[in-house]
C-alpha positions in Angstrom: 0.0 0.0 0.0 1.3 3.5 -0.8 2.0 5.8 2.1 0.2 8.5 0.3 -3.0 6.4 0.5 -2.6 5.7 4.1 -2.3 9.4 4.8 -6.0 9.8 4.1 -6.6 8.1 7.5 -5.2 11.3 9.1 -8.5 12.9 8.1 -10.9 10.0 7.8 -14.2 11.9 7.9 -13.2 14.3 5.2 -11.9 11.6 2.9 -14.9 9.3 3.5 -17.3 12.2 2.6 -15.2 13.0 -0.4 -15.1 9.4 -1.7 -17.4 6.5 -0.9 -19.8 8.4 1.4 -20.1 11.6 -0.6 -23.9 11.1 -0.8 -24.1 11.6 3.0 -22.0 14.8 3.0 -23.0 18.3 4.0 -20.3 20.5 2.6 -19.5 23.8 4.3 -16.7 25.0 2.1 -13.6 23.4 3.7 -15.4 21.5 6.4 -17.6 18.4 5.7 -20.1 16.8 8.0 -22.2 13.6 7.7 -25.9 14.2 7.5 -26.7 14.0 11.2 -29.4 11.3 10.7 -26.5 9.0 9.7 -23.5 10.0 11.8 -22.6 13.1 14.0 -19.1 13.4 12.6 -17.2 16.2 10.7 -13.8 16.8 9.3 -12.0 19.7 7.7 -9.1 20.7 5.5 -9.4 24.5 6.0 -9.1 25.3 9.7 -10.7 28.7 9.1 -13.8 27.1 7.8 -14.7 25.2 11.0 -15.9 28.4 12.9 -18.8 29.0 10.5 -19.4 25.3 9.6 -19.7 24.1 13.3 -22.2 26.9 14.0 -24.3 26.0 11.0 -24.2 22.3 11.8 -25.2 23.0 15.4 -28.5 24.3 14.1 -29.4 20.7 13.0 -27.3 18.6 15.5 -27.2 19.3 19.2 -24.0 17.4 19.9 -21.4 16.2 17.4 -17.8 15.3 16.9 -15.1 16.9 14.8 -12.3 14.4 14.1 -8.6 15.3 13.7 -7.0 18.6 14.6 -8.6 20.9 17.1 -11.4 23.0 15.4 -12.1 26.6 15.9 -15.6 27.1 17.3 -18.0 30.0 17.8 -18.7 31.5 21.2 -22.2 30.0 21.2 -20.6 26.5 21.2 -18.4 24.6 23.6 -16.0 21.7 23.3 -17.4 19.3 25.8 -14.5 16.9 25.7 -11.6 15.6 23.7 -11.7 11.9 23.1 -8.2 10.7 22.3 -8.4 7.5 20.3 -5.9 5.1 18.9 -6.4 4.6 15.2 -5.6 1.0 14.4 -5.3 -0.8 11.0 -4.9 -4.4 10.0 -3.4 -5.7 6.7 -3.7 -9.4 6.9 -6.7 -11.7 7.3 -7.4 -12.9 10.8 -6.7 -16.6 11.1 -9.5 -17.5 13.5 -12.2 -20.1 12.9 -15.6 -18.5 13.0 -17.8 -21.1 14.6 -20.6 -19.0 15.9 -23.6 -18.3 13.6 -23.3 -14.7 12.4 -26.3 -13.0 10.7 -26.1 -10.0 8.4 -28.5 -7.6 9.9 -31.3 -6.1 7.8 -33.6 -3.1 8.2 -35.9 -5.3 10.3 -33.2 -5.4 13.0 -32.6 -1.6 13.1 -34.5 -0.9 16.3 -32.8 -3.8 18.2 -29.4 -2.7 16.8 -29.9 0.9 17.8 -31.0 -0.2 21.3 -28.0 -2.5 21.9 -25.4 0.0 20.7 -26.8 2.9 22.6 -27.1 0.8 25.7 -23.3 0.3 25.7 -22.0 3.3 23.8 -24.6 6.1 23.8 -24.3 9.1 21.5 -22.7 7.8 18.3 -25.2 5.6 16.7 -28.1 7.3 14.8 -31.3 5.9 13.2 -29.7 5.8 9.8 -26.1 4.8 10.8 -26.8 1.1 9.7 -27.2 2.4 6.1 -23.5 3.5 6.0 -22.2 -0.1 5.7 -22.9 -3.7 6.5 -23.8 -4.8 10.1 -23.5 -8.3 11.5 -24.9 -9.8 14.7 -25.0 -12.8 16.9 -28.4 -13.8 18.3 -29.1 -16.0 21.4 -32.7 -17.1 22.0 -33.8 -14.6 19.4 -32.1 -11.7 21.2 -29.4 -9.7 19.5 -26.5 -10.0 21.9 -23.4 -8.8 19.9 -22.8 -6.7 16.8 -20.0 -5.3 14.6 -20.4 -3.2 11.5 -18.9 -0.8 9.0 -19.1 3.0 9.4 -16.7 5.4 7.6 -15.7 4.3 4.1 -13.2 5.5 1.5 -12.1 4.1 -1.8 -9.4 2.0 -0.1 -10.4 1.9 3.6 -13.4 0.8 5.6 -13.8 1.5 9.3 -14.8 -1.3 11.6 -17.3 0.1 14.1 -19.9 -0.6 16.8 -18.0 -3.5 18.3 -20.6 -4.1 21.0 -21.6 -7.0 23.2 -24.5 -6.9 25.6 -23.2 -6.7 29.2 -24.9 -10.0 30.0 -23.1 -11.8 27.2 -19.5 -10.6 27.5 -16.5 -13.0 27.8 -17.8 -15.5 25.3 -15.6 -14.5 22.4 -18.4 -13.0 20.3 -16.5 -9.8 19.5 -13.5 -11.8 18.3 -15.8 -13.8 16.0 -17.6 -10.8 14.6 -14.4 -8.7 14.1 -12.9 -11.7 12.2 -15.9 -12.0 9.9 -16.1 -8.2 9.2 -12.3 -7.7 8.8 -11.9 -10.6 6.4 -14.8 -9.5 4.3 -13.4 -6.0 4.0 -10.0 -7.4 3.0 -11.8 -9.6 0.4 -13.0 -6.3 -1.2 -9.3 -5.2 -1.4 -9.8 -2.5 1.2 -7.9 -2.0 4.4 -9.9 -2.2 7.7 -9.3 0.4 10.4 -10.9 1.3 13.7 -10.9 3.8 16.4 -10.7 3.0 20.1 -10.5 5.3 23.1 -6.9 5.1 24.3 -7.9 4.2 27.9 -9.8 1.1 26.7 -6.9 -1.3 27.4 -9.0 -4.5 27.1 -10.3 -3.7 23.7 -6.9 -2.5 22.5 -5.3 -5.8 23.7 -8.0 -7.8 21.8 -7.4 -5.9 18.6 -3.6 -6.3 18.8 -4.1 -10.1 19.3 -6.2 -10.1 16.1 -3.4 -8.4 14.1 -4.3 -4.7 14.4 -1.4 -2.2 14.8 -1.7 1.3 16.1 -1.1 3.8 13.3 -1.5 7.0 15.3 -3.5 8.8 18.0 -6.5 10.9 16.7 -8.8 13.2 18.6 -12.6 13.3 18.5 -13.7 16.7 19.6 -17.2 16.6 21.1 -18.9 19.9 20.4 -22.3 21.1 21.6 -24.3 24.3 22.1 -23.8 26.2 25.3 -26.8 26.0 27.5 
């Protein structure tokens, strides 16, 4: 893989919205945001554009994330927190036998999917997020207990996202099985899988490293909202 290609991962939202996900983009002349029904993320190439763009986007999204360098924001907004994440990539297929039945989720599963993700990781997953990529799940006694899917997409990269297991079903290896299935499928499409994990989530980072992911860099998710 060319280094120049991998450099797009330094600005994943911008490049996703410029490439595979351009249909979901709201373009504010140097800053791009996902339509908030799909994903509350923005990215920019012109720092001076974030001031106006964030203010405009705040009129349609109460809380959102700008990914990458620190944005400039208007006085009417505030940075609630900076989430420092590790951005990890994997280049080779995961050599793990998938022996759990994994279902590709459909529109009929959206309510259950939304409920499970927001139970464990509230704030990121929106009603139309499942339309950004493929989502897969494990069911036990007809209940969705673990999921993994695809979120940001570029021509050469696909983000593995929503790696979630219901608290009552952790420790059974479901995440490992789902990540294996999703990563290997992305590699079959000749794309490189990547993911973001908060740097303090040592357990998850350890699992991803065992599956072959390497840390490429740290990247910040700036949570912005209106001042009350």
